[in-house]
VOKE-44944 format. One record per residue (C-alpha): residue number from 1; x, y, z negated; chain. Coordinates in Angstrom, 1 decimal. Each point is the difference from the previous one (the first is absolute). Example, Ala and Ser with C-alpha at 12.3 -4.5 7.8 and 13.67 -1.06 7.14 Angstrom:
site k 1&X 12.3&Y -4.5&Z -7.8&c A
site k 2&X 1.4&Y 3.4&Z 0.7&c A
This chain:
site k 1&X -34.2&Y 14.0&Z -24.5&c A
site k 2&X -2.7&Y -2.4&Z 0.9&c A
site k 3&X 0.2&Y -3.8&Z -0.4&c A
site k 4&X -0.8&Y 0.5&Z 4.0&c A
site k 5&X 2.4&Y 1.7&Z 0.9&c A
site k 6&X 2.4&Y -2.2&Z -2.3&c A
site k 7&X -0.9&Y -3.0&Z 1.8&c A
site k 8&X -0.1&Y 2.1&Z 3.2&c A
site k 9&X 4.2&Y 0.8&Z -1.2&c A
site k 10&X 0.9&Y -4.0&Z -0.2&c A
site k 11&X -1.9&Y -1.4&Z 3.2&c A
site k 12&X 2.5&Y 2.5&Z 1.2&c A
site k 13&X 3.1&Y -1.1&Z -1.5&c A
site k 14&X -1.2&Y -3.7&Z 0.0&c A
site k 15&X -0.2&Y 0.8&Z 4.1&c A
site k 16&X 3.0&Y 1.4&Z 0.6&c A
site k 17&X 1.9&Y -2.3&Z -2.0&c A
site k 18&X -1.7&Y -2.8&Z 2.2&c A
site k 19&X 1.0&Y 1.5&Z 3.2&c A
site k 20&X 3.2&Y 0.5&Z -1.3&c A
site k 21&X 1.0&Y -3.5&Z -1.0&c A
site k 22&X -1.3&Y -1.4&Z 3.0&c A
site k 23&X 2.5&Y 2.5&Z 2.3&c A
site k 24&X 2.6&Y -1.4&Z -2.5&c A
site k 25&X -1.0&Y -3.5&Z 0.1&c A
site k 26&X 0.5&Y 0.2&Z 4.4&c A
site k 27&X 2.8&Y 2.0&Z -0.6&c A
site k 28&X 2.7&Y -2.2&Z 1.6&c A
site k 29&X -2.1&Y -0.4&Z 2.9&c A
site k 30&X -0.2&Y 3.9&Z 0.7&c A
site k 31&X 3.7&Y -0.1&Z -0.8&c A
site k 32&X -0.1&Y -2.6&Z 2.8&c A
site k 33&X -1.4&Y 2.7&Z 2.4&c A
site k 34&X 2.1&Y 2.4&Z -1.4&c A
site k 35&X 3.1&Y -1.1&Z 0.6&c A
site k 36&X -0.5&Y -1.4&Z 3.5&c A
site k 37&X -1.3&Y 3.8&Z 0.6&c A
site k 38&X 3.0&Y 1.0&Z -1.3&c A
site k 39&X 2.3&Y -2.1&Z 2.4&c A
site k 40&X -1.7&Y 1.2&Z 3.1&c A
site k 41&X 0.8&Y 3.1&Z -1.1&c A
site k 42&X 3.7&Y -0.6&Z -0.5&c A
site k 43&X 0.3&Y -1.2&Z 3.5&c A
site k 44&X -2.7&Y 3.0&Z 1.6&c A
site k 45&X 2.6&Y 2.8&Z -2.1&c A
site k 46&X 3.2&Y -0.4&Z 2.4&c A
site k 47&X 0.9&Y -2.7&Z 2.7&c A
site k 48&X 2.2&Y -3.1&Z 0.2&c A
site k 49&X 3.1&Y -0.4&Z -2.5&c A
site k 50&X 2.0&Y 2.2&Z 1.8&c A
site k 51&X 2.8&Y -1.6&Z 1.4&c A
site k 52&X 2.8&Y 2.2&Z -0.9&c A
site k 53&X -0.6&Y -0.7&Z -3.5&c A
site k 54&X 0.3&Y -3.4&Z -0.8&c A
site k 55&X 3.8&Y 0.1&Z -0.4&c A
site k 56&X -1.5&Y 2.4&Z -3.5&c A
site k 57&X -2.1&Y -2.7&Z -0.8&c A
site k 58&X 0.0&Y -1.2&Z -3.8&c A
site k 59&X -1.0&Y -1.3&Z -2.5&c A
site k 60&X -1.8&Y 0.2&Z -3.1&c A
site k 61&X -1.2&Y -2.8&Z -1.3&c A
site k 62&X -3.5&Y 0.0&Z -1.0&c A
site k 63&X -0.1&Y -1.6&Z -3.4&c A
site k 64&X -3.3&Y -3.0&Z 0.6&c A
site k 65&X -0.1&Y -1.1&Z -3.6&c A
site k 66&X -2.1&Y 2.9&Z -1.3&c A
site k 67&X -2.5&Y -0.9&Z 2.4&c A
site k 68&X -0.4&Y -3.7&Z -1.7&c A
site k 69&X -1.2&Y 0.7&Z -3.7&c A
site k 70&X -2.6&Y -2.2&Z -1.1&c A
site k 71&X -2.7&Y 1.8&Z -0.5&c A
site k 72&X -2.8&Y 1.8&Z 3.2&c A
site k 73&X 0.0&Y 2.7&Z -2.3&c A
site k 74&X 4.0&Y 0.4&Z 0.0&c A
site k 75&X -0.1&Y 0.2&Z 3.7&c A
site k 76&X -2.0&Y 3.1&Z 0.7&c A
site k 77&X 2.7&Y 2.3&Z -2.7&c A
site k 78&X 2.9&Y -1.1&Z 2.1&c A
site k 79&X -2.2&Y 0.6&Z 3.4&c A
site k 80&X -0.8&Y 3.1&Z -1.8&c A
site k 81&X 3.5&Y 0.8&Z -0.7&c A
site k 82&X 1.2&Y -1.0&Z 3.5&c A
site k 83&X -2.9&Y 2.1&Z 1.4&c A
site k 84&X 1.8&Y 3.1&Z -2.0&c A
site k 85&X 3.5&Y -0.4&Z 1.4&c A
site k 86&X -1.1&Y -0.5&Z 3.0&c A
site k 87&X -2.5&Y 3.4&Z 0.7&c A
site k 88&X 2.8&Y 2.0&Z -2.4&c A
site k 89&X 3.1&Y -0.8&Z 2.6&c A
site k 90&X -2.6&Y 1.1&Z 2.1&c A
site k 91&X -1.2&Y 2.5&Z -0.7&c A
site k 92&X 4.0&Y 1.2&Z 0.5&c A
site k 93&X 1.8&Y 2.5&Z 2.4&c A
site k 94&X -1.1&Y -1.7&Z 3.1&c A
site k 95&X 0.6&Y 2.8&Z 2.4&c A
site k 96&X 3.2&Y -2.3&Z 2.1&c A
site k 97&X -2.9&Y -3.2&Z 0.3&c A
site k 98&X -1.7&Y 1.2&Z 3.0&c A
site k 99&X -3.0&Y -2.3&Z -0.8&c A
site k 100&X -3.2&Y 0.5&Z 0.7&c A
site k 101&X -1.5&Y 2.4&Z -2.1&c A
site k 102&X -3.7&Y -0.5&Z 0.4&c A
site k 103&X 1.3&Y -4.1&Z -1.4&c A
site k 104&X 2.6&Y 0.9&Z -3.0&c A
site k 105&X -2.8&Y 2.0&Z -1.9&c A
site k 106&X -2.7&Y -2.4&Z 1.1&c A
site k 107&X 2.2&Y -3.0&Z -1.7&c A
site k 108&X 0.8&Y 3.0&Z -3.6&c A
site k 109&X -4.0&Y 0.1&Z -0.3&c A
site k 110&X 0.0&Y -3.4&Z 0.7&c A
site k 111&X 2.6&Y -1.5&Z -2.9&c A
site k 112&X -1.2&Y 2.8&Z -2.5&c A
site k 113&X -4.0&Y -1.2&Z 0.8&c A
site k 114&X 1.3&Y -3.2&Z -1.1&c A
site k 115&X 2.6&Y 1.1&Z -3.2&c A
site k 116&X -3.4&Y 2.1&Z -1.1&c A
site k 117&X -1.9&Y -3.2&Z 0.0&c A
site k 118&X 2.6&Y -2.7&Z -1.2&c A
site k 119&X 0.7&Y 3.0&Z -2.7&c A
site k 120&X -3.7&Y -0.2&Z -0.9&c A
site k 121&X -0.6&Y -3.6&Z -0.7&c A
site k 122&X 3.1&Y -1.5&Z -1.4&c A
site k 123&X -0.5&Y -0.5&Z -3.9&c A
site k 124&X 2.3&Y 2.2&Z -2.2&c A
site k 125&X 0.7&Y -3.3&Z -2.6&c A
site k 126&X 1.5&Y -1.8&Z 3.3&c A
site k 127&X 2.8&Y 3.0&Z 1.4&c A
site k 128&X 0.8&Y -0.7&Z -4.0&c A
site k 129&X 0.9&Y -3.8&Z 1.4&c A
site k 130&X 1.3&Y 0.5&Z 2.4&c A
site k 131&X 1.8&Y 3.3&Z -0.4&c A
site k 132&X 2.0&Y -1.0&Z -2.9&c A
site k 133&X 1.7&Y -2.8&Z 2.4&c A
site k 134&X 2.2&Y 3.3&Z 0.6&c A
site k 135&X 2.3&Y -1.8&Z 1.7&c A
site k 136&X -2.6&Y -0.5&Z 3.4&c A
site k 137&X -0.6&Y 3.4&Z -0.3&c A
site k 138&X 3.6&Y 1.2&Z 0.6&c A
site k 139&X 0.7&Y -2.8&Z 2.9&c A
site k 140&X -2.8&Y 1.9&Z 1.6&c A
site k 141&X 0.8&Y 3.7&Z -0.7&c A
site k 142&X 3.5&Y -0.5&Z 1.2&c A
site k 143&X -0.8&Y -1.4&Z 2.8&c A
site k 144&X -2.1&Y 3.0&Z 0.8&c A
site k 145&X 2.9&Y 1.8&Z -1.6&c A
site k 146&X 1.9&Y -1.4&Z 3.1&c A
site k 147&X -1.5&Y 1.1&Z 3.1&c A
site k 148&X -1.2&Y 3.0&Z -1.3&c A
site k 149&X 4.0&Y 0.3&Z -0.5&c A
site k 150&X 0.8&Y -2.0&Z 2.6&c A
site k 151&X -2.1&Y 3.5&Z 2.3&c A
site k 152&X 1.4&Y 2.6&Z -2.1&c A
site k 153&X 3.9&Y -1.2&Z 1.5&c A
site k 154&X -1.2&Y 0.3&Z 2.6&c A
site k 155&X -1.4&Y 3.2&Z -0.4&c A
site k 156&X -3.4&Y -0.8&Z 1.4&c A
site k 157&X 1.1&Y -1.0&Z 3.8&c A
site k 158&X -2.8&Y -2.1&Z 3.0&c A
site k 159&X 2.0&Y -3.3&Z -0.7&c A
site k 160&X 0.0&Y 0.2&Z -3.7&c A
site k 161&X -3.4&Y 0.2&Z -0.2&c A
site k 162&X -1.2&Y -2.0&Z 2.6&c A
site k 163&X 2.4&Y -2.5&Z -2.5&c A
site k 164&X -2.0&Y 1.3&Z -1.9&c A
site k 165&X -3.2&Y -0.6&Z 1.8&c A
site k 166&X 0.7&Y -3.4&Z 0.5&c A
site k 167&X 0.8&Y -1.0&Z -3.8&c A
site k 168&X -3.9&Y 1.1&Z -0.7&c A
site k 169&X -0.6&Y -2.4&Z 2.4&c A
site k 170&X 1.2&Y -2.9&Z -1.1&c A
site k 171&X -0.8&Y 1.5&Z -3.6&c A
site k 172&X -3.4&Y 0.6&Z 1.2&c A
site k 173&X -0.5&Y -4.6&Z 0.9&c A
site k 174&X 1.6&Y -0.9&Z -2.9&c A
site k 175&X -3.1&Y 1.3&Z -2.1&c A
site k 176&X -2.5&Y -1.0&Z 2.9&c A
site k 177&X 1.7&Y -4.0&Z -1.0&c A
site k 178&X -0.3&Y 0.3&Z -3.0&c A
site k 179&X -3.9&Y 1.0&Z 0.3&c A
site k 180&X -1.0&Y -1.9&Z 1.9&c A
site k 181&X 1.0&Y -2.9&Z -2.9&c A
site k 182&X -2.0&Y 2.3&Z -2.5&c A
């Protein structure tokens, strides 16, 4: 390969890295938009919270301390993990949810795209730093397992989905609050 070809490849790599870096620098702004859109889609997916589900209300207790790390990069890692869990929950047996299918699909697509974006921006060294603190990771996993078990115990009925949808709304609002502080 000649020098001109190598120069062109170098310029392409430089531009790609620069564009990727710019996207990561403004990721918090993008996340705020995604969360705002996700909250709107959660509202659009279903009606108001059904009155008959009030008696089944459950407190899952989101582990808020996982959203209080000292490093900005660590927050991205935590948010990525949360989005993955939410995506997993909303990719399950949704037949009894009776939600707007288009809004649900848009919600899932938005989460998936954000997960991909976060994965591209997270620095591996800082992932290791945070996830070496297994306690926080396990707390987050336990929180989402409670929701998953709740859905299974209730056989994915309408009320269990509505309660889970309300909990995901609360979870996204907590993330939004943290992102606004960055």
